[in-house]
Structure formats: C-alpha cells, structure tokens
C-alpha positions as CSV (number, residue, x, y, z in Angstrom):
1,X,-3.0,-32.5,32.9
2,X,-6.2,-30.9,33.3
3,X,-8.0,-29.9,30.1
4,X,-10.6,-26.9,29.8
5,X,-14.3,-27.7,29.0
6,X,-13.6,-26.2,25.5
7,X,-10.8,-28.7,25.0
8,X,-13.1,-31.5,26.3
9,X,-15.9,-30.5,24.0
10,X,-13.7,-30.3,20.9
11,X,-12.1,-34.0,21.6
12,X,-15.8,-35.0,21.9
13,X,-16.9,-33.4,18.5
14,X,-13.9,-35.1,16.7
15,X,-14.4,-38.4,18.4
16,X,-18.3,-38.4,17.3
17,X,-17.2,-37.6,13.8
18,X,-15.2,-40.9,13.7
19,X,-12.2,-39.3,12.4
20,X,-9.0,-41.2,12.2
21,X,-7.0,-40.8,15.5
22,X,-3.9,-39.3,13.7
23,X,-6.0,-36.7,12.0
24,X,-8.0,-35.7,15.2
25,X,-4.4,-35.4,17.2
26,X,-3.1,-33.3,14.4
27,X,-6.0,-31.1,14.3
28,X,-6.2,-30.8,18.0
29,X,-2.5,-29.7,18.0
30,X,-2.9,-27.3,15.4
31,X,-6.0,-25.7,16.9
32,X,-4.2,-25.3,20.3
33,X,-1.1,-24.1,18.8
34,X,-2.8,-21.5,16.9
35,X,-5.2,-20.4,19.9
36,X,-3.5,-17.4,21.1
37,X,-6.7,-15.8,22.6
38,X,-7.9,-18.7,24.9
39,X,-4.8,-20.6,25.7
40,X,-1.7,-19.2,27.7
41,X,1.4,-19.4,25.8
42,X,3.0,-22.0,28.7
43,X,0.1,-24.2,28.6
44,X,-0.1,-23.9,24.8
45,X,3.6,-25.0,24.4
46,X,3.1,-28.1,26.9
47,X,0.2,-29.2,25.3
48,X,1.8,-29.3,21.8
49,X,4.9,-30.9,22.8
50,X,2.5,-33.7,24.6
51,X,0.6,-34.1,21.5
52,X,3.5,-34.1,19.3
53,X,5.0,-37.1,21.5
54,X,1.6,-39.0,20.7
55,X,1.7,-37.9,16.9
56,X,5.2,-38.7,15.9
57,X,5.0,-42.5,16.1
58,X,1.7,-42.6,14.4
59,X,2.9,-40.4,11.6
60,X,5.9,-42.6,11.1
61,X,3.8,-45.7,11.2
62,X,1.5,-44.2,8.7
63,X,4.3,-43.4,6.4
64,X,5.9,-46.7,6.7
65,X,2.4,-48.4,5.5
66,X,2.2,-46.0,2.5
67,X,5.8,-46.7,1.5
68,X,6.3,-42.6,1.7
69,X,9.8,-41.2,2.2
70,X,10.4,-41.2,6.1
71,X,9.2,-38.0,7.6
72,X,11.3,-35.7,9.6
73,X,10.6,-35.2,13.0
74,X,9.6,-31.3,12.7
75,X,5.9,-31.6,12.5
76,X,5.2,-28.0,11.9
77,X,6.5,-28.7,8.4
78,X,4.5,-31.7,8.1
79,X,1.1,-30.5,8.9
C-alpha cells in the first residue's frame, strides 16, 4: 500500500513524539477516517480497515492487562 507524503509526515511526527503505538494507530485511523477532503472514500475505507486489523489485537491486549471488560470489535464506539 502506498502512502502519501502527508501520511508519511504525520507518521514521522507521531513517532518523534514517542507516543505509545496503540495511541498512534488510533490517532492515524481517526484522522484518516475523518479526512473527507484529502483522502478518497475508497482509499479511506481501505486504510481504516487495515489499521483496524492492527489496532484490534493491541486493544485487546491493553484491556487484558488492565483487567477491564473485554471490548467489542466495533472500534468506532471504543475510540
């Protein structure tokens, strides 16, 4: 999957901020999901679905570690 220069710059900025990977993935997913101006709808859907595949296991691991109730798979409600 090719990424745009804007996406690459956003990823670099989040890495430099030394944020937790789960936070970064969720932030990127939300930004892309809400970007109706710069990202085509079909590309946006593909990227969001791909990111959700990476976020779901991290989200579950996070909640297992905090003894929280098991989250549902609908990430839109969790974020």
